[in-house]
C-alpha positions, 0 to 999 in steps of 0.5 A, a space after each residue: 047580659 041582662 034583659 035590661 042591658 040588652 034593651 039599653 044596647 038596642 036603644 043606643 043602636 037605634 040612636 046611632 043608626 045601627 052604627 057600632 056602639 062602644 059602651 063602658 061602665 062608669 063609677 056608679 053613685 049612691 043611688 040605684 042609677 048606673 052610668 055608662 059611657 057610649 060612643 059612636 062615630 067619634 062622638 062620646 056621651 053619657 048614658 043614665 040607666 035609672 030603673 023607673 020604679 026606683 029613680 024616675 027621670 022626670 025630676 032629672 030632666 026638669 031640673 037639668 032644663 032649669 039649670 041650663 036655662 040659667 046658663 049653668 053647666 049641667 048635662 044636656 038631655 039629648 035623648 030619652 026613653 022614659 018608660 025604660 029609664 034611659 037617658 042619653 046625656 052630654 059628657 062633662 068628663 070625669 075630672 071630679 072637683 074632689 080629685 083636683 082638691 086633693 092635688 091643688 095648691 092654695 091658689 088653685 083651690 081658691 079658684 075652684 071654690 070661687 067658681 063653685 060659689 059663683 055658680 051657687 049664687 047664679 042658681 039661687 038667683 036665676 033658677 026658679 024653685 017654683 013647683 019643686 018639693 018643699 024642704 019642709 019640717 016633715 022632710 027635715 025631720 025624716 032625714 034626721 031620723 036616719 041617724 037614729 034608725 040606721 047609724 045608732 040602732 042598726 049599725 052601732 047597736 046603740 039604744 038611747 034611753 027615753 030621756 036621751 031620745 027626747 033630748 035628741 029630738 029637741 035638737 032636731 026641732 031646733 035645727 028644723 026651725 032654723 032651716 025654715 027661718 032662712 030665706 027659701 031658694 033653689 037647693 041642689 041638695 048635694 052640691 059638693 066635690 063629688 058632684 062637681 066637675 072640672 070642665 071648660 065652664 067650671 063647675 060641671 054640675 051633676 046629681 041635681 034631681 033631688 032639688 027642692 025649695 029650701 034654706 039658703 045656706 044648705 048648698 053652701 054648707 054642703 060645699 064648704 063642709 064637704 063630707 069628702 074634703 075638709 077645709 081649715 075652719 078659718 077658711 070655711 068661716 071666711 068663705 061663708 061670710 064672703 058668700 053672705 056678702 055676695 048673696 046680699 049684693 045679688 038680692 038673695 038675702 036681706 041684711 043679716 047680722 054675721 053672727 045670725 048668718 053663721 048660726 044659720 050656716 052652722 045649724 044647717 050643717 048639723 042637720 045635713 051631717 046628721 042626715 048624711 051619717 044616717 044615709 052612709 050607714 043605710 047605704 051599707 046595710 040596705 044597699 051593700 055599699 060599704 065604701 061610705 062607712 069610712 067617711 062617717 067619722 069625718 061627718 061626726 067630727 063636723 058635728 062635734 066641732 060645730 055643736 061644741 060652739 053652741 050651748 043649745 047643742 050641748 047634748 048633741 055634742 056629748 052624745 056624738 063625742 062620747 058615745 057615737 064617734 068612739 063606737 064608730 071608730 071601733 066598728 071600723 077597726 074591728 072590720 
């Protein structure tokens, strides 16, 4: 047993009043955090272990408070040991939206998405973005650079010519400008089926510590163009436009042409999927987490389908469809 786990067990024992504590590891996420289930006296909890030098707790605690103040179903922080990086949280269960999506019929799927979209609207209306980091041009561009650095160069060994680099950077600039032109609201930043839980009050919301103030369509496209679950394109468009009307009614946005809103949505999705493809490659090469590689083709297919519909993104479409996706599929086959 490591010194860190001994420290964690001692802390839990103190919280439990020296009662026997049962502790079991849970599936870990894409960060340096680890999660455990703990129980004593017939009560169950989730324990977060977040190394302070890599995953500081302040943001998680602050955002959890904001979400719960708005009536959203985020874990309650029951105890903390910030210096060590430990939190004791209420348990939202282990039934992911993703698991239910894979088994749901159309009516069940519609109800689950309806709950998630309703919670998203509540977040954007009731959760303040004051004091959160800005999803500004620097951050948007830094995220998209992961695509070139980790997927193209590191994983695929694909070196672009200078003209291709300039073309790709021009696409990135256009996507950045589109994101900054949108109404800026509270953004969860990973609002998708692996961070939403089936609960008595759907959805239970997890993994919100990286929240920022950013574009109104960011969380919407994270949910509807999920890297782990694909909806029919017509359904995505219908629900995106339905959310536009809801956002208008709730004062989240002002009157906006449907075509403009869909471009905001589509281009925000391009930015996000460019970033995600780079992150998945980084998780493999930097962190030794190979499980995300198989999700990269799905993300690249989103890029191809959306970029194909916009002449301004023609060069992005050509690069990903003709070079990046084939190389990615070959690398997976070889592996």
